C-alpha positions as CSV (number, residue, x, y, z in Angstrom):
1,Q,17.7,-0.6,110.8
2,V,21.4,-0.4,109.8
3,Q,22.3,2.2,107.2
4,L,25.6,2.5,105.3
5,V,26.5,5.6,103.3
6,E,29.7,5.5,101.2
7,S,31.6,8.4,99.8
8,G,35.0,9.3,98.3
9,G,34.8,7.7,94.9
10,G,35.9,9.5,91.8
11,L,38.3,9.6,88.8
12,V,42.0,9.0,89.4
13,Q,45.0,8.3,87.3
14,P,46.8,5.0,87.4
15,G,49.2,5.0,90.3
16,G,47.1,7.4,92.3
17,S,45.2,7.1,95.5
18,L,41.7,7.4,96.9
19,R,40.2,7.0,100.3
20,L,36.6,5.7,100.5
21,S,34.5,6.2,103.6
22,C,31.4,4.4,104.8
23,V,29.4,5.9,107.6
24,F,27.4,3.3,109.7
25,S,24.3,4.1,111.7
26,G,21.4,2.3,113.3
27,S,23.2,-0.1,115.7
28,D,26.4,-0.7,117.7
29,F,29.1,-0.2,115.1
30,G,31.7,-2.1,117.1
31,S,29.7,-5.3,117.1
32,W,29.7,-5.7,113.3
33,T,32.2,-7.2,110.9
34,M,32.8,-4.7,108.1
35,A,33.9,-5.4,104.6
36,W,34.3,-3.8,101.2
37,Y,33.2,-5.4,97.9
38,R,33.4,-4.1,94.3
39,Q,31.6,-4.7,91.1
40,A,33.2,-3.9,87.7
41,P,31.1,-3.5,84.6
42,G,29.8,-6.8,83.3
43,K,31.3,-8.7,86.2
44,Q,30.0,-10.2,89.5
45,R,30.4,-8.4,92.7
46,E,33.7,-9.5,94.4
47,W,35.0,-9.4,97.9
48,V,37.9,-7.0,98.5
49,T,38.6,-6.9,102.2
50,T,37.2,-7.6,105.7
51,L,37.8,-6.2,109.2
52,T,36.5,-8.3,112.0
53,T,35.4,-7.1,115.4
54,R,38.7,-8.4,116.8
55,G,40.6,-6.2,114.4
56,H,41.7,-9.0,112.1
57,T,42.0,-8.0,108.4
58,N,42.0,-10.0,105.3
59,Y,42.5,-8.9,101.7
60,A,41.9,-10.3,98.2
61,D,45.1,-11.2,96.5
62,S,44.5,-8.5,93.8
63,V,44.6,-5.7,96.3
64,R,46.9,-7.0,99.1
65,G,49.7,-4.5,99.7
66,R,47.9,-1.7,98.0
67,F,44.6,-1.3,99.9
68,T,44.1,-0.8,103.6
69,I,40.8,-1.2,105.6
70,S,40.5,0.7,108.9
71,T,37.8,2.1,111.2
72,D,37.2,5.1,113.3
73,I,35.0,3.8,116.1
74,P,33.8,7.2,117.5
75,K,32.8,8.2,114.0
76,S,31.2,4.8,113.2
77,T,33.1,4.9,110.0
78,V,35.0,2.4,108.0
79,Y,37.6,3.5,105.4
80,L,39.3,1.9,102.4
81,Q,42.6,3.5,101.6
82,M,43.5,2.6,98.0
83,D,47.0,3.2,96.8
84,S,48.8,2.4,93.6
85,L,45.5,2.2,91.8
86,K,45.3,0.3,88.5
87,P,42.7,0.5,85.7
88,E,41.5,-2.9,86.7
89,D,40.4,-1.4,90.1
90,T,37.7,0.5,88.3
91,A,34.4,-0.6,89.8
92,V,31.5,0.4,92.0
93,Y,32.7,-0.1,95.6
94,Y,30.2,-1.3,98.2
95,C,30.4,-1.3,102.0
96,Q,29.0,-4.2,103.9
97,A,28.1,-4.8,107.5
98,K,27.6,-8.3,108.8
99,L,26.3,-9.6,112.1
100,G,24.3,-12.7,111.1
101,V,22.3,-10.5,108.8
102,V,24.0,-8.4,106.1
103,F,23.5,-4.8,105.1
104,W,24.9,-3.0,102.0
105,G,25.6,0.6,101.2
106,Q,24.5,2.2,97.9
107,G,28.0,2.1,96.4
108,T,30.5,4.7,95.1
109,Q,32.1,4.7,91.7
110,V,35.9,4.5,91.4
111,T,37.3,5.0,87.9
112,V,41.1,4.6,87.3
113,S,42.0,6.0,83.9
114,S,44.5,8.4,82.3
């Protein structure tokens, strides 16, 4: 059974940075497509970014140029580096692993506020 554990969320001022981590366990990490999603209060969960097993990345228009997804294969960890944060980035951020089936982490809260 795949398990995903996110960490790294918190309170940050506008213009600041945070790095989220998601530790993967229970399967061969390198075989899974990894993604980050987020859900703001009162809104549906939305896709943020994806990293395929071939190393291809894609980003939502709202975060392109500010957020970066990456992985550390030996640590079975996927990261989301978030720079130039805006108040509208405030949300619970979820890690997703996909290989036919989909698994989710529990989420980590990111709040951007002065």
